[in-house]
C-alpha positions in Angstrom: -35.9 14.2 -11.9 -33.8 14.8 -8.9 -30.4 13.2 -8.7 -29.3 11.9 -5.4 -26.2 13.7 -4.1 -23.1 11.5 -4.1 -22.3 10.9 -0.4 -19.4 8.5 -0.9 -16.6 9.0 1.6 -13.4 9.9 -0.2 -10.1 8.7 1.2 -6.9 10.1 -0.3 -3.5 8.5 -0.6 -0.2 8.6 -2.4 1.2 5.4 -4.0 4.9 5.1 -4.7 6.1 3.1 -7.7 6.7 -0.5 -6.7 10.0 -2.4 -7.3 10.1 -3.6 -10.9 9.7 -7.3 -10.0 6.4 -6.5 -8.3 4.7 -4.2 -10.9 2.1 -6.7 -12.1 1.0 -7.9 -8.7 1.1 -4.4 -7.3 -1.4 -3.2 -10.0 -3.7 -6.2 -9.2 -3.6 -5.5 -5.4 -4.3 -1.7 -5.9 -7.2 -2.6 -8.1 -8.6 -5.0 -5.4 -8.1 -2.2 -2.7 -10.0 0.3 -4.9 -12.8 -2.2 -5.5 -13.1 -2.8 -1.8 -13.5 0.9 -1.2 -16.2 1.1 -3.8 -18.1 -2.0 -2.4 -18.1 -0.2 0.9 -19.6 3.0 -0.6 -16.3 4.9 -0.5 -13.7 6.0 -3.0 -10.0 5.8 -2.8 -8.5 8.8 -4.6 -4.8 8.5 -5.5 -3.9 12.1 -5.4 -0.5 12.5 -3.8 -1.9 13.1 -0.3 -0.9 11.1 2.7 -0.8 8.3 3.7 1.8 7.0 1.3 1.7 3.4 0.2 5.2 1.9 -0.3 5.5 -1.6 -1.8 8.2 -3.9 -0.4 9.3 -7.2 -1.9 10.3 -9.3 1.1 12.5 -12.0 -0.4 14.7 -13.0 2.5 15.6 -10.6 5.4 12.6 -8.6 6.4 14.3 -5.5 7.9 16.9 -5.2 5.1 14.3 -5.6 2.4 12.0 -3.0 4.0 14.9 -0.6 4.4 16.0 -1.1 0.7 12.6 -0.6 -0.8 11.8 2.4 1.5 15.0 4.1 0.3 14.2 3.2 -3.3 10.8 4.9 -2.9 12.6 8.2 -2.3 10.1 9.5 0.2 9.9 13.2 0.9 10.0 14.3 4.5 6.2 14.8 4.5 5.6 11.4 2.8 7.8 9.6 5.4 5.6 10.7 8.3 2.6 8.6 7.2 3.7 5.4 5.5 1.7 2.2 4.9 3.7 -0.8 3.8 2.4 -3.2 1.1 4.7 -6.0 1.8 4.7 -8.8 -0.8 6.1 -12.0 0.5 6.5 -15.0 -1.8 5.4 -18.2 -0.2 5.0 -21.8 -1.4 1.9 -22.5 0.6 -0.9 -19.9 0.1 -2.2 -20.8 3.6 1.1 -19.9 5.2 0.8 -17.1 7.8 3.3 -14.3 7.4 4.1 -12.3 10.5 3.4 -8.6 10.3 6.2 -6.2 11.2 6.2 -3.1 13.4 8.5 0.0 13.2 8.5 3.7 13.8 9.2 4.1 10.1 5.6 3.1 9.1 2.2 3.0 10.6 0.8 -0.2 9.1 2.1 -3.4 7.5 -0.3 -4.8 4.8 1.4 -8.1 4.5 
């Protein structure tokens, strides 16, 4: 019996440890992202390659919170060239829209 060759597209990334208060939700979100890749016939491989996902807990002042958590991630020079933010913003109303941010420090805000 011939086996079909696996033709799933593999995407690499690096995921920095999240702030302690976001560890549980971070794990859940990463699992959802991986599942989304699989459902699209792809694979997300967390292998230390860029882009680098940095989790930010945005409690009050967006820029300050991003700067704080980016510093805490201790990005190397190569990691810092290709950053995707996973910004976690606590809201009371789950339907509330949260504005995405833009900066030269990161290429995408996954708020």
